[in-house]
C-alpha positions as CSV (number, residue, x, y, z in Angstrom):
1,X,23.2,-13.1,3.2
2,X,21.6,-10.9,5.9
3,X,18.7,-12.1,8.0
4,X,15.5,-10.2,8.3
5,X,16.2,-9.8,12.0
6,X,19.4,-7.8,11.1
7,X,17.2,-4.7,10.1
8,X,15.8,-2.1,12.4
9,X,13.0,-0.5,10.5
10,X,10.2,-1.8,8.3
11,X,8.9,0.6,5.6
12,X,5.3,-0.4,4.8
13,X,3.1,0.1,1.9
14,X,-0.4,0.0,3.3
15,X,-3.1,-0.5,0.6
16,X,-2.4,-3.9,-0.9
17,X,-0.1,-5.0,1.8
18,X,-1.9,-4.3,5.1
19,X,-5.3,-3.3,3.7
20,X,-7.1,-5.5,1.2
21,X,-7.1,-3.0,-1.7
22,X,-8.8,-5.4,-4.2
23,X,-11.7,-6.3,-1.9
24,X,-12.3,-2.7,-0.7
25,X,-12.1,-1.1,-4.2
26,X,-14.4,-3.7,-5.8
27,X,-17.0,-3.4,-3.1
28,X,-16.9,0.4,-3.4
29,X,-17.2,0.2,-7.2
30,X,-20.1,-2.3,-7.1
31,X,-22.9,0.3,-7.1
32,X,-21.8,1.4,-10.6
33,X,-21.7,-2.2,-11.9
34,X,-25.1,-2.9,-10.4
35,X,-26.6,0.3,-11.9
36,X,-25.4,-0.7,-15.3
37,X,-26.2,-4.5,-14.9
38,X,-22.6,-5.1,-16.0
39,X,-20.8,-8.5,-16.0
40,X,-17.4,-7.0,-16.4
41,X,-14.9,-9.1,-14.5
42,X,-13.3,-8.0,-11.2
43,X,-9.8,-8.3,-12.8
44,X,-10.8,-5.9,-15.6
45,X,-12.0,-3.4,-13.0
46,X,-8.8,-3.7,-11.0
47,X,-6.5,-3.5,-14.0
48,X,-8.3,-0.4,-15.2
49,X,-8.1,1.3,-11.8
50,X,-4.4,0.5,-11.6
51,X,-3.7,1.9,-15.0
52,X,-5.8,5.1,-14.7
53,X,-4.8,5.8,-11.1
54,X,-1.1,5.8,-12.0
55,X,-1.8,8.1,-15.0
56,X,-3.7,10.5,-12.7
57,X,-1.0,10.4,-10.0
58,X,1.6,11.4,-12.6
59,X,-0.6,14.3,-13.9
60,X,-1.6,15.6,-10.5
61,X,1.0,14.6,-7.9
62,X,-0.2,17.1,-5.4
63,X,-3.9,16.0,-5.6
64,X,-5.1,14.5,-2.3
65,X,-5.7,10.8,-2.6
66,X,-9.4,10.7,-1.7
67,X,-10.0,13.4,-4.4
68,X,-7.8,11.5,-6.8
69,X,-9.8,8.3,-6.2
70,X,-13.0,10.2,-6.9
71,X,-11.5,11.4,-10.2
72,X,-10.4,7.9,-11.2
73,X,-13.8,6.5,-10.3
74,X,-15.4,8.7,-13.0
75,X,-12.7,7.8,-15.5
76,X,-13.1,4.1,-15.0
77,X,-16.8,4.3,-15.5
78,X,-16.3,6.2,-18.7
79,X,-13.7,3.7,-20.0
80,X,-16.2,0.9,-19.3
81,X,-18.8,2.7,-21.4
82,X,-21.1,3.6,-18.5
83,X,-23.0,6.9,-18.0
84,X,-21.0,9.3,-15.9
85,X,-21.5,8.8,-12.1
86,X,-22.8,11.7,-10.1
87,X,-20.4,14.0,-8.2
88,X,-21.9,12.5,-5.0
89,X,-21.1,8.9,-6.2
90,X,-17.5,9.9,-7.1
91,X,-17.0,11.6,-3.7
92,X,-18.5,8.6,-1.8
93,X,-16.1,6.3,-3.6
94,X,-13.1,8.5,-2.7
95,X,-14.3,8.6,0.9
96,X,-14.7,4.8,1.2
97,X,-11.0,4.0,1.6
98,X,-11.0,4.2,5.4
99,X,-13.5,1.4,5.5
100,X,-11.6,-1.0,3.2
101,X,-10.9,-4.2,5.2
102,X,-7.5,-5.1,6.6
103,X,-6.1,-8.6,5.8
104,X,-6.9,-11.0,8.7
105,X,-3.3,-11.3,9.8
106,X,-2.4,-7.6,9.6
107,X,-3.0,-6.2,13.1
108,X,-1.5,-9.2,14.9
109,X,1.5,-9.4,12.6
110,X,2.2,-5.7,13.0
111,X,2.2,-5.9,16.8
112,X,4.6,-8.9,16.7
113,X,6.9,-7.2,14.2
114,X,6.8,-3.9,16.3
115,X,8.5,-5.7,19.2
116,X,11.7,-5.8,17.1
117,X,11.4,-3.1,14.4
118,X,10.4,0.6,14.1
119,X,7.3,0.6,11.9
120,X,7.0,3.2,9.3
121,X,4.2,3.9,6.8
122,X,5.0,5.2,3.3
123,X,1.7,5.3,1.6
124,X,0.2,6.9,-1.5
125,X,-2.9,8.0,0.5
126,X,-3.8,11.2,2.3
127,X,-3.5,11.6,6.1
128,X,-7.2,11.5,6.8
129,X,-7.8,8.3,4.8
130,X,-4.9,6.6,6.5
131,X,-6.1,7.7,10.0
132,X,-9.5,6.1,9.3
133,X,-7.9,2.9,8.2
134,X,-5.6,2.8,11.1
135,X,-8.2,3.5,13.8
136,X,-10.7,1.1,12.2
137,X,-9.7,-1.9,10.2
138,X,-6.1,-2.0,11.5
139,X,-7.2,-1.7,15.1
140,X,-5.1,1.3,16.1
141,X,-1.7,-0.3,15.7
142,X,1.0,2.2,16.6
143,X,3.5,3.3,13.9
144,X,6.7,5.2,14.6
145,X,6.3,7.4,11.5
146,X,3.4,8.0,9.1
147,X,4.4,9.4,5.8
148,X,1.8,10.0,3.0
149,X,1.8,11.3,-0.5
150,X,0.0,14.3,0.9
151,X,3.1,15.1,3.1
152,X,5.6,14.5,0.3
153,X,3.8,16.0,-2.7
154,X,4.3,13.0,-5.0
155,X,3.2,9.5,-5.4
156,X,5.2,6.2,-5.4
157,X,7.0,4.9,-7.4
158,X,8.6,8.4,-7.5
159,X,12.0,8.0,-5.9
160,X,11.4,11.2,-4.0
161,X,9.0,9.4,-1.7
162,X,11.6,6.9,-0.7
163,X,14.3,9.5,-0.3
164,X,12.0,11.5,1.9
165,X,11.4,8.4,4.0
166,X,15.1,7.7,4.4
167,X,15.7,11.3,5.6
168,X,12.9,11.0,8.1
169,X,14.1,7.6,9.3
170,X,17.6,8.9,9.9
171,X,16.7,12.2,11.3
172,X,13.8,11.2,13.6
173,X,14.5,7.6,14.4
174,X,18.3,7.4,14.0
175,X,17.9,4.5,11.5
176,X,20.4,4.5,8.5
177,X,19.5,3.3,5.0
178,X,21.3,0.0,5.5
179,X,18.9,-1.0,8.3
180,X,15.7,-0.1,6.4
181,X,13.7,-3.0,5.0
182,X,10.9,-2.1,2.5
183,X,7.9,-4.4,3.1
184,X,5.3,-4.3,0.4
185,X,3.0,-6.1,-2.1
186,X,3.4,-4.0,-5.2
187,X,6.4,-4.6,-7.4
188,X,5.7,-1.4,-9.4
189,X,5.1,1.0,-6.5
190,X,7.6,-0.3,-4.0
191,X,10.1,-3.1,-4.9
192,X,11.4,-1.6,-8.2
193,X,12.1,1.9,-6.7
194,X,13.6,0.3,-3.6
195,X,16.0,-1.7,-5.8
196,X,17.0,1.5,-7.7
197,X,18.0,3.1,-4.3
198,X,19.8,0.0,-3.1
199,X,17.3,-0.8,-0.4
200,X,16.5,-4.4,0.6
201,X,12.9,-5.5,0.4
202,X,10.4,-8.2,1.5
203,X,7.7,-9.1,-0.9
204,X,4.4,-9.8,0.8
205,X,2.9,-11.5,-2.2
206,X,-0.8,-11.6,-1.1
207,X,-2.3,-14.1,-3.5
208,X,-4.7,-12.4,-5.9
209,X,-2.6,-9.2,-6.1
210,X,-2.5,-7.0,-9.2
211,X,-1.2,-8.5,-12.5
212,X,1.7,-6.0,-12.5
213,X,3.3,-8.1,-9.8
214,X,3.7,-11.2,-12.1
215,X,6.6,-9.9,-14.2
216,X,10.1,-8.7,-13.3
217,X,9.9,-9.7,-9.6
218,X,12.4,-7.9,-7.4
219,X,12.8,-8.8,-3.7
220,X,15.3,-10.1,-1.2
221,X,12.7,-12.2,0.8
222,X,9.2,-13.3,0.0
223,X,6.3,-14.4,2.1
224,X,2.6,-15.1,1.2
225,X,1.4,-13.0,4.2
226,X,2.7,-10.6,6.8
227,X,1.9,-13.2,9.4
228,X,4.4,-15.6,7.8
229,X,7.0,-12.8,8.0
230,X,6.3,-12.4,11.7
231,X,6.7,-16.1,12.2
232,X,10.0,-16.1,10.3
233,X,11.3,-13.3,12.4
234,X,10.4,-15.0,15.6
235,X,12.1,-18.2,14.5
236,X,15.3,-16.3,13.7
237,X,15.3,-14.5,17.0
238,X,14.6,-17.8,18.8
239,X,17.6,-19.4,17.0
240,X,19.9,-16.6,17.9
241,X,19.0,-16.5,21.6
């Protein structure tokens, strides 16, 4: 069995793995719940967003993510039986992603991992939203490649996104497929397509993740947090020195 230190590149999902998608999304949706005096559960909101977002991504793979979020915001409100939010409310929701919080361990763990690996982003967001997250909540951590759905023209779990990443990793960083380690929270968006392409993966479980992660788990390594993965890497390197 390979060790995690055998790899040369980490391919990261961002929202759910590095950024606390659940907390950020729920906070941004709270004005709609408050306006409607709703007691709908947070899990119901997250499940609806997950379902509707994927449907919208399949329908409009070239729609920029902040615009897609605005569209999904209106659809979720409708599915919950609420009056339609205003265009301004939908747009504000789409623009909120850059302020969603990072997990407490994210920035430090990335810096530690970056001493050993090339760090690559493969995210379903747009370039502007990711730039806001990286310069703000993620404290300006340096990535070697930043690849977004806006660059690729499709959304994960589409295999084209991973194939695009592999071409860029080889062409720009000289890292072959065998040395790429997908590092992500979402089974649906990342681990299942990684498995189809024969890529190794690390599941950063992040307790409280979406329900879709509870069935058909696929991964080669598993950690509760990215910080734990960084600890494990350092232990491996210490043992081999």
